[in-house]
MIKE-464873 format. One line per field, with one value per residue (C-alpha): residue number from 1; residue in one letter; y, x, z. Coordinates in steps of 0.1 Angstrom, whole numbers, padded with zeros to 4 digits. Example, Ala and Ser with C-alpha at 12.3 -4.5 7.8 and 13.67 -1.06 7.14 Angstrom:
! MIKE-464873
k	(1 | 2)
r	(a | s)
Y	(-0045 | -0011)
X	(0123 | 0137)
Z	(0078 | 0071)
! end
This chain:
! MIKE-464873
k	(1 | 2 | 3 | 4 | 5 | 6 | 7 | 8 | 9 | 10 | 11 | 12 | 13 | 14 | 15 | 16 | 17 | 18 | 19 | 20 | 21 | 22 | 23 | 24 | 25 | 26 | 27 | 28 | 29 | 30 | 31 | 32 | 33 | 34 | 35 | 36 | 37 | 38 | 39 | 40 | 41 | 42 | 43 | 44 | 45 | 46 | 47 | 48 | 49 | 50 | 51 | 52 | 53 | 54 | 55 | 56 | 57 | 58 | 59 | 60 | 61 | 62 | 63 | 64 | 65 | 66 | 67 | 68 | 69 | 70 | 71 | 72 | 73 | 74 | 75 | 76 | 77 | 78 | 79 | 80 | 81 | 82 | 83 | 84 | 85 | 86 | 87 | 88 | 89 | 90 | 91 | 92 | 93 | 94 | 95 | 96 | 97 | 98 | 99 | 100 | 101 | 102 | 103 | 104 | 105 | 106 | 107 | 108 | 109 | 110 | 111 | 112 | 113 | 114 | 115 | 116 | 117 | 118 | 119 | 120 | 121 | 122 | 123 | 124 | 125 | 126 | 127 | 128 | 129 | 130 | 131 | 132 | 133 | 134 | 135 | 136 | 137 | 138 | 139 | 140 | 141 | 142 | 143 | 144 | 145 | 146 | 147 | 148 | 149 | 150 | 151 | 152 | 153 | 154 | 155 | 156 | 157 | 158 | 159 | 160 | 161 | 162 | 163 | 164 | 165 | 166 | 167 | 168 | 169 | 170 | 171 | 172 | 173 | 174 | 175)
r	(m | v | f | a | k | a | i | d | l | k | r | l | a | a | l | s | q | w | d | r | i | i | l | t | m | i | i | t | c | l | m | p | l | a | l | h | a | i | a | f | i | d | s | p | e | l | g | m | r | w | l | p | m | y | y | a | p | l | m | a | s | i | l | f | r | p | h | v | v | v | i | v | g | l | c | a | p | l | f | n | h | v | l | f | g | m | p | p | e | r | v | m | p | g | m | m | f | e | l | v | v | s | g | v | i | f | t | l | l | s | q | r | i | r | v | r | a | w | h | v | i | p | a | f | i | l | v | r | g | v | s | l | l | i | f | s | g | t | p | q | g | f | v | d | q | l | m | r | s | l | m | t | a | w | p | g | v | l | v | l | a | v | v | a | e | v | a | g | r | c | a | g | r | s | q)
Y	(0368 | 0362 | 0341 | 0368 | 0393 | 0369 | 0365 | 0397 | 0386 | 0416 | 0411 | 0374 | 0382 | 0407 | 0382 | 0353 | 0375 | 0353 | 0380 | 0379 | 0341 | 0340 | 0367 | 0351 | 0317 | 0330 | 0348 | 0318 | 0295 | 0320 | 0329 | 0296 | 0299 | 0334 | 0323 | 0295 | 0318 | 0344 | 0322 | 0322 | 0285 | 0258 | 0238 | 0213 | 0232 | 0265 | 0264 | 0250 | 0279 | 0309 | 0296 | 0314 | 0298 | 0313 | 0350 | 0356 | 0335 | 0354 | 0387 | 0373 | 0362 | 0398 | 0417 | 0395 | 0373 | 0340 | 0318 | 0333 | 0319 | 0286 | 0280 | 0291 | 0271 | 0240 | 0244 | 0262 | 0233 | 0209 | 0232 | 0239 | 0202 | 0194 | 0222 | 0223 | 0192 | 0211 | 0207 | 0170 | 0148 | 0139 | 0176 | 0187 | 0176 | 0194 | 0225 | 0226 | 0223 | 0250 | 0274 | 0270 | 0269 | 0299 | 0317 | 0312 | 0323 | 0355 | 0361 | 0359 | 0380 | 0407 | 0411 | 0423 | 0440 | 0451 | 0421 | 0429 | 0412 | 0398 | 0378 | 0356 | 0339 | 0323 | 0315 | 0298 | 0278 | 0266 | 0257 | 0240 | 0220 | 0208 | 0200 | 0179 | 0161 | 0152 | 0145 | 0133 | 0099 | 0096 | 0118 | 0105 | 0132 | 0158 | 0185 | 0177 | 0178 | 0211 | 0226 | 0214 | 0228 | 0262 | 0264 | 0258 | 0281 | 0311 | 0333 | 0327 | 0334 | 0368 | 0375 | 0364 | 0388 | 0417 | 0406 | 0405 | 0440 | 0455 | 0438 | 0447 | 0484 | 0482 | 0467 | 0498 | 0483 | 0499 | 0485)
X	(0340 | 0374 | 0358 | 0332 | 0361 | 0380 | 0349 | 0331 | 0295 | 0279 | 0301 | 0293 | 0255 | 0259 | 0276 | 0252 | 0222 | 0200 | 0174 | 0170 | 0170 | 0142 | 0122 | 0125 | 0117 | 0085 | 0074 | 0081 | 0061 | 0032 | 0027 | 0011 | -0013 | -0022 | -0028 | -0051 | -0069 | -0077 | -0082 | -0116 | -0113 | -0095 | -0075 | -0048 | -0029 | -0030 | 0006 | 0018 | 0000 | 0010 | 0044 | 0039 | 0070 | 0092 | 0086 | 0105 | 0136 | 0137 | 0137 | 0163 | 0186 | 0187 | 0188 | 0207 | 0239 | 0238 | 0236 | 0202 | 0185 | 0204 | 0192 | 0157 | 0155 | 0165 | 0146 | 0113 | 0098 | 0106 | 0092 | 0061 | 0055 | 0059 | 0037 | 0010 | 0014 | 0024 | 0042 | 0037 | 0068 | 0071 | 0074 | 0098 | 0132 | 0125 | 0112 | 0142 | 0165 | 0146 | 0146 | 0184 | 0195 | 0174 | 0185 | 0221 | 0215 | 0198 | 0224 | 0252 | 0233 | 0224 | 0260 | 0268 | 0237 | 0203 | 0180 | 0150 | 0117 | 0127 | 0155 | 0130 | 0114 | 0145 | 0159 | 0127 | 0124 | 0160 | 0158 | 0124 | 0137 | 0168 | 0146 | 0122 | 0151 | 0166 | 0135 | 0108 | 0124 | 0122 | 0134 | 0105 | 0080 | 0103 | 0091 | 0055 | 0061 | 0079 | 0052 | 0025 | 0044 | 0050 | 0013 | 0003 | 0029 | 0027 | 0007 | 0033 | 0061 | 0046 | 0044 | 0080 | 0089 | 0073 | 0090 | 0124 | 0118 | 0109 | 0137 | 0162 | 0152 | 0155 | 0190 | 0199 | 0226 | 0233 | 0222)
Z	(-0868 | -0884 | -0910 | -0918 | -0923 | -0946 | -0968 | -0975 | -0970 | -0987 | -1017 | -1018 | -1016 | -1044 | -1066 | -1059 | -1066 | -1043 | -1041 | -1079 | -1080 | -1054 | -1071 | -1106 | -1091 | -1075 | -1106 | -1128 | -1105 | -1101 | -1138 | -1147 | -1117 | -1128 | -1163 | -1153 | -1128 | -1155 | -1185 | -1200 | -1210 | -1191 | -1216 | -1211 | -1238 | -1220 | -1207 | -1241 | -1259 | -1237 | -1222 | -1188 | -1172 | -1199 | -1192 | -1160 | -1170 | -1203 | -1184 | -1159 | -1188 | -1201 | -1168 | -1144 | -1142 | -1161 | -1131 | -1122 | -1153 | -1151 | -1115 | -1122 | -1155 | -1137 | -1105 | -1114 | -1134 | -1106 | -1079 | -1099 | -1105 | -1068 | -1057 | -1084 | -1105 | -1136 | -1159 | -1163 | -1157 | -1194 | -1203 | -1175 | -1191 | -1223 | -1205 | -1183 | -1213 | -1232 | -1202 | -1196 | -1232 | -1243 | -1211 | -1219 | -1255 | -1244 | -1217 | -1242 | -1267 | -1241 | -1231 | -1266 | -1279 | -1269 | -1272 | -1295 | -1300 | -1333 | -1317 | -1298 | -1328 | -1344 | -1309 | -1298 | -1330 | -1327 | -1291 | -1294 | -1324 | -1306 | -1276 | -1297 | -1313 | -1279 | -1258 | -1282 | -1285 | -1322 | -1351 | -1373 | -1380 | -1365 | -1389 | -1381 | -1343 | -1346 | -1367 | -1343 | -1314 | -1330 | -1341 | -1305 | -1289 | -1313 | -1288 | -1261 | -1285 | -1293 | -1255 | -1252 | -1280 | -1261 | -1228 | -1247 | -1261 | -1227 | -1209 | -1237 | -1233 | -1195 | -1198 | -1219 | -1241 | -1274 | -1307)
! end
């Protein structure tokens, strides 16, 4: 009991935000399942097109403390792969990088201003470009790779823009 008094467990729980980490992790892992369950066509590009694992971490980066999105960004692709076989192993490092880096960008941005929908597009292009440079294995054809990736992912980027706008308004920061 002396140890419990020395460390305020309620304060520690509030700082760690484990409830938010768990909630964000569950939503992040369930979104791809929901997308595949309601999709009219089953395509291997469905996740690459709609980016369902990116929605909850984006909201978390705007609404919660930075460590929530970092933990979720690193762990959710691994958990999802182990539990459901997706994303493929070859995609996981890039996805983890994108989730963490974009989460940090939006966390820093949301601490200063209200995140808006139009912030998502340049941030996504920047993070996806750096990710491709790091994880594609070759810089040859980088522009073609990036353009193909963006042409595939544009519906998901639009959804992310809406998510950012809603989360930014919920956070209530000034312009």
